[in-house]
Structures are given as structure tokens and as C-alpha cells.
Biopython code that builds the backbone (N, CA, C, O; Angstrom):
import numpy as np
from Bio.PDB.StructureBuilder import StructureBuilder

atoms = [
    (1, "UNK", "N", (-23.096, 51.308, 8.435)),
    (1, "UNK", "CA", (-23.436, 50.331, 9.449)),
    (1, "UNK", "C", (-23.158, 48.931, 8.924)),
    (1, "UNK", "O", (-23.468, 48.602, 7.778)),
    (2, "UNK", "N", (-22.588, 48.145, 9.756)),
    (2, "UNK", "CA", (-22.342, 46.759, 9.367)),
    (2, "UNK", "C", (-23.484, 45.879, 9.872)),
    (2, "UNK", "O", (-24.091, 46.150, 10.908)),
    (3, "UNK", "N", (-23.755, 44.836, 9.124)),
    (3, "UNK", "CA", (-24.828, 43.927, 9.521)),
    (3, "UNK", "C", (-24.291, 42.916, 10.523)),
    (3, "UNK", "O", (-23.152, 42.469, 10.395)),
    (4, "UNK", "N", (-25.088, 42.552, 11.514)),
    (4, "UNK", "CA", (-24.621, 41.571, 12.490)),
    (4, "UNK", "C", (-24.491, 40.194, 11.840)),
    (4, "UNK", "O", (-25.325, 39.793, 11.028)),
    (5, "UNK", "N", (-23.444, 39.489, 12.210)),
    (5, "UNK", "CA", (-23.205, 38.168, 11.647)),
    (5, "UNK", "C", (-23.816, 37.113, 12.550)),
    (5, "UNK", "O", (-23.788, 37.229, 13.775)),
    (6, "UNK", "N", (-24.366, 36.085, 11.927)),
    (6, "UNK", "CA", (-24.940, 34.986, 12.688)),
    (6, "UNK", "C", (-23.827, 34.053, 13.139)),
    (6, "UNK", "O", (-22.925, 33.721, 12.371)),
    (7, "UNK", "N", (-23.906, 33.641, 14.386)),
    (7, "UNK", "CA", (-22.915, 32.708, 14.909)),
    (7, "UNK", "C", (-23.352, 31.284, 14.625)),
    (7, "UNK", "O", (-24.526, 30.943, 14.771)),
    (8, "UNK", "N", (-22.420, 30.469, 14.225)),
    (8, "UNK", "CA", (-22.685, 29.051, 14.040)),
    (8, "UNK", "C", (-22.586, 28.365, 15.390)),
    (8, "UNK", "O", (-21.564, 28.462, 16.069)),
    (9, "UNK", "N", (-23.635, 27.679, 15.774)),
    (9, "UNK", "CA", (-23.642, 26.954, 17.033)),
    (9, "UNK", "C", (-23.590, 25.475, 16.715)),
    (9, "UNK", "O", (-24.396, 24.975, 15.930)),
    (10, "UNK", "N", (-22.651, 24.778, 17.316)),
    (10, "UNK", "CA", (-22.562, 23.341, 17.117)),
    (10, "UNK", "C", (-22.964, 22.648, 18.405)),
    (10, "UNK", "O", (-22.635, 23.104, 19.500)),
    (11, "UNK", "N", (-23.660, 21.573, 18.267)),
    (11, "UNK", "CA", (-24.134, 20.813, 19.409)),
    (11, "UNK", "C", (-23.447, 19.455, 19.436)),
    (11, "UNK", "O", (-23.075, 18.916, 18.394)),
    (12, "UNK", "N", (-23.285, 18.913, 20.623)),
    (12, "UNK", "CA", (-22.720, 17.570, 20.782)),
    (12, "UNK", "C", (-23.817, 16.527, 20.912)),
    (12, "UNK", "O", (-23.610, 15.357, 20.590)),
    (13, "UNK", "N", (-24.979, 16.948, 21.381)),
    (13, "UNK", "CA", (-26.135, 16.064, 21.511)),
    (13, "UNK", "C", (-27.371, 16.795, 21.007)),
    (13, "UNK", "O", (-27.341, 17.998, 20.749)),
    (14, "UNK", "N", (-28.455, 16.046, 20.874)),
    (14, "UNK", "CA", (-29.744, 16.641, 20.537)),
    (14, "UNK", "C", (-30.783, 16.070, 21.497)),
    (14, "UNK", "O", (-30.595, 14.993, 22.064)),
    (15, "UNK", "N", (-31.880, 16.806, 21.672)),
    (15, "UNK", "CA", (-32.940, 16.363, 22.566)),
    (15, "UNK", "C", (-34.147, 15.917, 21.762)),
    (15, "UNK", "O", (-34.496, 16.529, 20.753)),
    (16, "UNK", "N", (-34.779, 14.848, 22.219)),
    (16, "UNK", "CA", (-35.989, 14.345, 21.579)),
    (16, "UNK", "C", (-37.094, 15.385, 21.738)),
    (16, "UNK", "O", (-37.271, 15.909, 22.838)),
    (17, "UNK", "N", (-37.849, 15.706, 20.674)),
    (17, "UNK", "CA", (-38.909, 16.707, 20.792)),
    (17, "UNK", "C", (-40.110, 16.208, 21.604)),
    (17, "UNK", "O", (-40.924, 17.019, 22.047)),
    (18, "UNK", "N", (-40.236, 14.908, 21.806)),
    (18, "UNK", "CA", (-41.383, 14.373, 22.539)),
    (18, "UNK", "C", (-41.094, 14.164, 24.022)),
    (18, "UNK", "O", (-41.907, 14.540, 24.867)),
    (19, "UNK", "N", (-39.934, 13.564, 24.352)),
    (19, "UNK", "CA", (-39.672, 13.230, 25.760)),
    (19, "UNK", "C", (-38.434, 13.924, 26.324)),
    (19, "UNK", "O", (-38.110, 13.720, 27.494)),
    (20, "UNK", "N", (-37.741, 14.726, 25.544)),
    (20, "UNK", "CA", (-36.566, 15.508, 25.956)),
    (20, "UNK", "C", (-35.392, 14.659, 26.421)),
    (20, "UNK", "O", (-34.592, 15.112, 27.240)),
    (21, "UNK", "N", (-35.275, 13.449, 25.921)),
    (21, "UNK", "CA", (-34.126, 12.606, 26.223)),
    (21, "UNK", "C", (-32.929, 13.097, 25.421)),
    (21, "UNK", "O", (-33.055, 13.401, 24.235)),
    (22, "UNK", "N", (-31.766, 13.175, 26.066)),
    (22, "UNK", "CA", (-30.536, 13.564, 25.363)),
    (22, "UNK", "C", (-30.089, 12.403, 24.469)),
    (22, "UNK", "O", (-29.992, 11.262, 24.921)),
    (23, "UNK", "N", (-29.820, 12.705, 23.207)),
    (23, "UNK", "CA", (-29.436, 11.695, 22.220)),
    (23, "UNK", "C", (-28.163, 12.130, 21.515)),
    (23, "UNK", "O", (-27.884, 13.326, 21.427)),
    (24, "UNK", "N", (-27.378, 11.169, 21.006)),
    (24, "UNK", "CA", (-26.248, 11.558, 20.166)),
    (24, "UNK", "C", (-26.747, 12.154, 18.844)),
    (24, "UNK", "O", (-27.875, 11.893, 18.424)),
    (25, "UNK", "N", (-25.913, 12.937, 18.209)),
    (25, "UNK", "CA", (-26.312, 13.592, 16.957)),
    (25, "UNK", "C", (-26.639, 12.603, 15.848)),
    (25, "UNK", "O", (-27.405, 12.927, 14.940)),
    (26, "UNK", "N", (-26.075, 11.408, 15.905)),
    (26, "UNK", "CA", (-26.285, 10.425, 14.840)),
    (26, "UNK", "C", (-27.503, 9.539, 15.083)),
    (26, "UNK", "O", (-27.792, 8.669, 14.262)),
    (27, "UNK", "N", (-28.222, 9.735, 16.183)),
    (27, "UNK", "CA", (-29.365, 8.877, 16.517)),
    (27, "UNK", "C", (-30.509, 9.106, 15.536)),
    (27, "UNK", "O", (-30.816, 10.243, 15.179)),
    (28, "UNK", "N", (-31.132, 8.015, 15.107)),
    (28, "UNK", "CA", (-32.289, 8.088, 14.231)),
    (28, "UNK", "C", (-33.580, 7.812, 14.989)),
    (28, "UNK", "O", (-34.654, 8.219, 14.548)),
    (29, "UNK", "N", (-33.487, 7.116, 16.140)),
    (29, "UNK", "CA", (-34.624, 6.819, 16.987)),
    (29, "UNK", "C", (-34.304, 7.199, 18.421)),
    (29, "UNK", "O", (-33.159, 7.086, 18.858)),
    (30, "UNK", "N", (-35.301, 7.643, 19.146)),
    (30, "UNK", "CA", (-35.124, 8.019, 20.549)),
    (30, "UNK", "C", (-35.048, 6.754, 21.403)),
    (30, "UNK", "O", (-35.810, 5.809, 21.197)),
    (31, "UNK", "N", (-34.134, 6.746, 22.349)),
    (31, "UNK", "CA", (-34.015, 5.592, 23.232)),
    (31, "UNK", "C", (-35.065, 5.625, 24.334)),
    (31, "UNK", "O", (-35.342, 4.589, 24.939)),
    (32, "UNK", "N", (-35.648, 6.767, 24.606)),
    (32, "UNK", "CA", (-36.651, 6.884, 25.658)),
    (32, "UNK", "C", (-38.053, 6.520, 25.202)),
    (32, "UNK", "O", (-38.753, 5.769, 25.881)),
    (33, "UNK", "N", (-38.469, 7.052, 24.051)),
    (33, "UNK", "CA", (-39.842, 6.823, 23.587)),
    (33, "UNK", "C", (-39.911, 6.039, 22.281)),
    (33, "UNK", "O", (-41.008, 5.747, 21.805)),
    (34, "UNK", "N", (-38.779, 5.696, 21.696)),
    (34, "UNK", "CA", (-38.660, 4.887, 20.470)),
    (34, "UNK", "C", (-39.354, 5.540, 19.263)),
    (34, "UNK", "O", (-39.886, 4.839, 18.402)),
    (35, "UNK", "N", (-39.347, 6.861, 19.200)),
    (35, "UNK", "CA", (-39.885, 7.570, 18.039)),
    (35, "UNK", "C", (-38.743, 8.034, 17.145)),
    (35, "UNK", "O", (-37.612, 8.210, 17.600)),
    (36, "UNK", "N", (-39.053, 8.227, 15.875)),
    (36, "UNK", "CA", (-38.031, 8.697, 14.942)),
    (36, "UNK", "C", (-37.698, 10.152, 15.226)),
    (36, "UNK", "O", (-38.575, 10.948, 15.560)),
    (37, "UNK", "N", (-36.435, 10.488, 15.091)),
    (37, "UNK", "CA", (-35.994, 11.872, 15.257)),
    (37, "UNK", "C", (-35.139, 12.245, 14.059)),
    (37, "UNK", "O", (-34.493, 11.391, 13.451)),
    (38, "UNK", "N", (-35.141, 13.516, 13.729)),
    (38, "UNK", "CA", (-34.385, 14.012, 12.591)),
    (38, "UNK", "C", (-33.142, 14.754, 13.033)),
    (38, "UNK", "O", (-32.655, 14.549, 14.145)),
    (39, "UNK", "N", (-32.631, 15.604, 12.182)),
    (39, "UNK", "CA", (-31.431, 16.375, 12.519)),
    (39, "UNK", "C", (-31.729, 17.425, 13.589)),
    (39, "UNK", "O", (-32.887, 17.714, 13.891)),
    (40, "UNK", "N", (-30.676, 17.979, 14.147)),
    (40, "UNK", "CA", (-30.810, 18.962, 15.220)),
    (40, "UNK", "C", (-31.135, 20.336, 14.633)),
    (40, "UNK", "O", (-30.647, 20.696, 13.562)),
    (41, "UNK", "N", (-31.976, 21.108, 15.358)),
    (41, "UNK", "CA", (-32.300, 22.462, 14.909)),
    (41, "UNK", "C", (-31.392, 23.466, 15.608)),
    (41, "UNK", "O", (-30.419, 23.074, 16.253)),
    (42, "UNK", "N", (-31.691, 24.732, 15.491)),
    (42, "UNK", "CA", (-30.820, 25.770, 16.041)),
    (42, "UNK", "C", (-30.891, 25.870, 17.558)),
    (42, "UNK", "O", (-30.064, 26.553, 18.161)),
    (43, "UNK", "N", (-31.852, 25.211, 18.188)),
    (43, "UNK", "CA", (-31.990, 25.262, 19.637)),
    (43, "UNK", "C", (-31.562, 23.967, 20.323)),
    (43, "UNK", "O", (-31.688, 23.848, 21.542)),
    (44, "UNK", "N", (-31.065, 23.012, 19.573)),
    (44, "UNK", "CA", (-30.578, 21.772, 20.152)),
    (44, "UNK", "C", (-31.597, 20.657, 20.234)),
    (44, "UNK", "O", (-31.304, 19.589, 20.773)),
    (45, "UNK", "N", (-32.786, 20.886, 19.710)),
    (45, "UNK", "CA", (-33.805, 19.844, 19.702)),
    (45, "UNK", "C", (-33.810, 19.152, 18.350)),
    (45, "UNK", "O", (-33.500, 19.759, 17.325)),
    (46, "UNK", "N", (-34.167, 17.877, 18.363)),
    (46, "UNK", "CA", (-34.279, 17.129, 17.117)),
    (46, "UNK", "C", (-35.559, 17.553, 16.398)),
    (46, "UNK", "O", (-36.570, 17.841, 17.038)),
    (47, "UNK", "N", (-35.509, 17.589, 15.095)),
    (47, "UNK", "CA", (-36.667, 17.952, 14.284)),
    (47, "UNK", "C", (-37.517, 16.699, 14.078)),
    (47, "UNK", "O", (-36.990, 15.622, 13.797)),
    (48, "UNK", "N", (-38.837, 16.849, 14.222)),
    (48, "UNK", "CA", (-39.733, 15.720, 13.984)),
    (48, "UNK", "C", (-39.829, 15.480, 12.484)),
    (48, "UNK", "O", (-40.153, 16.406, 11.740)),
    (49, "UNK", "N", (-39.558, 14.268, 12.018)),
    (49, "UNK", "CA", (-39.726, 13.997, 10.595)),
    (49, "UNK", "C", (-41.210, 13.932, 10.228)),
    (49, "UNK", "O", (-42.048, 13.620, 11.074)),
    (50, "UNK", "N", (-41.526, 14.222, 8.987)),
    (50, "UNK", "CA", (-42.905, 14.218, 8.517)),
    (50, "UNK", "C", (-43.374, 12.774, 8.393)),
    (50, "UNK", "O", (-42.679, 11.936, 7.818)),
    (51, "UNK", "N", (-44.544, 12.488, 8.928)),
    (51, "UNK", "CA", (-45.129, 11.150, 8.863)),
    (51, "UNK", "C", (-46.075, 11.087, 7.668)),
    (51, "UNK", "O", (-47.276, 11.320, 7.800)),
    (52, "UNK", "N", (-45.516, 10.769, 6.498)),
    (52, "UNK", "CA", (-46.303, 10.775, 5.270)),
    (52, "UNK", "C", (-47.370, 9.691, 5.278)),
    (52, "UNK", "O", (-48.413, 9.869, 4.649)),
    (53, "UNK", "N", (-47.150, 8.581, 5.963)),
    (53, "UNK", "CA", (-48.150, 7.508, 6.027)),
    (53, "UNK", "C", (-49.417, 8.008, 6.720)),
    (53, "UNK", "O", (-50.522, 7.654, 6.309)),
    (54, "UNK", "N", (-49.273, 8.811, 7.749)),
    (54, "UNK", "CA", (-50.440, 9.347, 8.444)),
    (54, "UNK", "C", (-51.223, 10.306, 7.538)),
    (54, "UNK", "O", (-52.454, 10.297, 7.542)),
    (55, "UNK", "N", (-50.516, 11.124, 6.767)),
    (55, "UNK", "CA", (-51.203, 12.017, 5.837)),
    (55, "UNK", "C", (-51.941, 11.229, 4.754)),
    (55, "UNK", "O", (-53.055, 11.594, 4.377)),
    (56, "UNK", "N", (-51.335, 10.160, 4.255)),
    (56, "UNK", "CA", (-51.975, 9.324, 3.241)),
    (56, "UNK", "C", (-53.217, 8.642, 3.806)),
    (56, "UNK", "O", (-54.245, 8.581, 3.131)),
    (57, "UNK", "N", (-53.139, 8.128, 5.033)),
    (57, "UNK", "CA", (-54.295, 7.484, 5.657)),
    (57, "UNK", "C", (-55.429, 8.487, 5.877)),
    (57, "UNK", "O", (-56.599, 8.155, 5.688)),
    (58, "UNK", "N", (-55.088, 9.692, 6.270)),
    (58, "UNK", "CA", (-56.100, 10.727, 6.463)),
    (58, "UNK", "C", (-56.802, 11.055, 5.140)),
    (58, "UNK", "O", (-58.025, 11.187, 5.091)),
    (59, "UNK", "N", (-56.019, 11.182, 4.084)),
    (59, "UNK", "CA", (-56.590, 11.465, 2.768)),
    (59, "UNK", "C", (-57.507, 10.330, 2.313)),
    (59, "UNK", "O", (-58.599, 10.581, 1.802)),
    (60, "UNK", "N", (-57.070, 9.093, 2.496)),
    (60, "UNK", "CA", (-57.905, 7.948, 2.115)),
    (60, "UNK", "C", (-59.190, 7.895, 2.944)),
    (60, "UNK", "O", (-60.248, 7.553, 2.417)),
    (61, "UNK", "N", (-59.109, 8.226, 4.217)),
    (61, "UNK", "CA", (-60.303, 8.230, 5.058)),
    (61, "UNK", "C", (-61.294, 9.287, 4.586)),
    (61, "UNK", "O", (-62.496, 9.026, 4.555)),
    (62, "UNK", "N", (-60.817, 10.476, 4.217)),
    (62, "UNK", "CA", (-61.716, 11.519, 3.721)),
    (62, "UNK", "C", (-62.337, 11.127, 2.379)),
    (62, "UNK", "O", (-63.506, 11.419, 2.127)),
    (63, "UNK", "N", (-61.570, 10.477, 1.532)),
    (63, "UNK", "CA", (-62.118, 10.014, 0.245)),
    (63, "UNK", "C", (-63.194, 8.961, 0.483)),
    (63, "UNK", "O", (-64.258, 9.006, -0.134)),
    (64, "UNK", "N", (-62.918, 8.010, 1.381)),
    (64, "UNK", "CA", (-63.907, 6.978, 1.693)),
    (64, "UNK", "C", (-65.164, 7.594, 2.295)),
    (64, "UNK", "O", (-66.273, 7.177, 1.960)),
    (65, "UNK", "N", (-65.011, 8.569, 3.170)),
    (65, "UNK", "CA", (-66.166, 9.250, 3.763)),
    (65, "UNK", "C", (-66.974, 9.971, 2.690)),
    (65, "UNK", "O", (-68.204, 9.902, 2.685)),
    (66, "UNK", "N", (-66.284, 10.665, 1.778)),
    (66, "UNK", "CA", (-66.977, 11.359, 0.689)),
    (66, "UNK", "C", (-67.726, 10.398, -0.212)),
    (66, "UNK", "O", (-68.854, 10.678, -0.618)),
    (67, "UNK", "N", (-67.109, 9.263, -0.531)),
    (67, "UNK", "CA", (-67.792, 8.262, -1.362)),
    (67, "UNK", "C", (-69.001, 7.675, -0.642)),
    (67, "UNK", "O", (-70.028, 7.425, -1.273)),
    (68, "UNK", "N", (-68.900, 7.453, 0.658)),
    (68, "UNK", "CA", (-70.037, 6.950, 1.427)),
    (68, "UNK", "C", (-71.178, 7.951, 1.429)),
    (68, "UNK", "O", (-72.330, 7.568, 1.228)),
    (69, "UNK", "N", (-70.881, 9.229, 1.651)),
    (69, "UNK", "CA", (-71.922, 10.262, 1.637)),
    (69, "UNK", "C", (-72.586, 10.322, 0.265)),
    (69, "UNK", "O", (-73.808, 10.430, 0.167)),
    (70, "UNK", "N", (-71.777, 10.250, -0.797)),
    (70, "UNK", "CA", (-72.320, 10.294, -2.144)),
    (70, "UNK", "C", (-73.201, 9.080, -2.411)),
    (70, "UNK", "O", (-74.269, 9.216, -3.007)),
    (71, "UNK", "N", (-72.769, 7.892, -1.979)),
    (71, "UNK", "CA", (-73.533, 6.670, -2.180)),
    (71, "UNK", "C", (-74.828, 6.677, -1.355)),
    (71, "UNK", "O", (-75.877, 6.258, -1.845)),
    (72, "UNK", "N", (-74.756, 7.144, -0.124)),
    (72, "UNK", "CA", (-75.904, 7.047, 0.786)),
    (72, "UNK", "C", (-76.963, 8.109, 0.514)),
    (72, "UNK", "O", (-78.149, 7.845, 0.715)),
    (73, "UNK", "N", (-76.576, 9.291, 0.066)),
    (73, "UNK", "CA", (-77.540, 10.378, -0.020)),
    (73, "UNK", "C", (-77.816, 10.888, -1.428)),
    (73, "UNK", "O", (-78.743, 11.675, -1.615)),
    (74, "UNK", "N", (-77.054, 10.472, -2.408)),
    (74, "UNK", "CA", (-77.286, 10.997, -3.767)),
    (74, "UNK", "C", (-77.648, 9.920, -4.703)),
    (74, "UNK", "O", (-77.877, 10.181, -5.884)),
]
sb = StructureBuilder()
sb.init_structure("model")
sb.init_model(0)
sb.init_chain("A")
sb.init_seg("    ")
for serial, (resi, resn, name, xyz) in enumerate(atoms, 1):
    if name == "N":
        sb.init_residue(resn, " ", resi, " ")
    sb.init_atom(name, np.array(xyz, "f"), 0.0, 1.0, " ", f" {name:<3s}", serial, name[0])
structure = sb.get_structure()
């Protein structure tokens, strides 16, 4: 038995994952919602880039909350 081969699909445009606006493949920001977009996935949608600043702010907020609890109750 032979294994099925995967077909390479090429796209001419990509769609914003938030507002579904058609964008050129080289676009870094969406023209509809002005959010950052990444490369195209296998279904023609742009991949959302990771927002590391939001993760850092969340971590700092949890640390500040933990320090407040420690200061207030211990």
C-alpha cells in the first residue's frame, strides 16, 4: 500500500482571523481592524501572533496580587 501524499496548497490572499477581511499575503496588519496578523495557515486564514506583552502583564499582576496577599495577611 502506498501512503497518500499531501497536496501543497498555495494561497493568493489570507483572511484576518478576527474580522475575516481579505488581505495580501505580505500584510502585517489588517486593514479592517488594524490588528497584527501572521503568516497564512493551511486553511487560508492568517495566524494570530503571540502577544507576549499581555502574558508579561498578566504575570506581573499575579505577582503583585500575591505580594499584596502576603503583606496584608501574613
